[in-house]
C-alpha positions, 0 to 999 in steps of 0.5 A: 146359421148359414154355417150349419145349413152349409154343413148339412148340405155338405153331409147330404152331398157326401151321402149323394156322392157315396150313393153314386159310387155304390150305384156305379159299383153295382152297375159294374157288378151287373156288367160283369155278370153279363159276361158269358160265365157258366156258373156266375161270378162268385162261384167256381162251379156248379151248386151242390148240396151234401147230406149225411144220411146215416150209413151214406152221404148223398150229394146233388150237383146242378149240371144243366146241359152237361152230358153223362160222358162229359162228367168225371167223378173221382173218390178216394177216402174222404176226398171227392172230385167232380169235373166236367164240361159243357159245349156251347149249343149255338146252331150253326149259322146263328149268332147268340144274342144272349148266353148265360149258359155257354160252354164251360169246363169245371172242377170241384173238389170236396173233403167229405165228413167221412171216408167212402166205400169207393166200390159201392158209390153210385152216380145218377144223372137226371134232368140236369141233376147229378146225384151221388150216393156215397156209402160210408166205409166201415171204419167211418160208421159208428159202432155200438159197444156192448157193456159187460 
């Protein structure tokens, strides 16, 4: 009987050890997130959404604190590249106590689901959201074929 109790204790001790290791792992992850990083640990740039609106694609990009003149957008065919930078806005003479949105430089590139008419691309920036309207090229639009 004592052997069975010890076996059960050993199982629970192993579970406790695994729980402690998981707690340390998550604790390390939380510490890594506390390091000033503009877009988080797992993400390499701002969050985006891409929508197919029939005759055009529309992308929204979260770029809080990024000025219009600090953004670069390049489109060629079905390739889109968005880059930019954000300066740290710590007032002179102050020391930052917490910085979750520090200075950063980013570049994101995307392969779009259709070629884009680059001459008609529109970019709008309002309230930290960059909105791109990407009209599809004529070759990318479906054509209705008349049956004779």
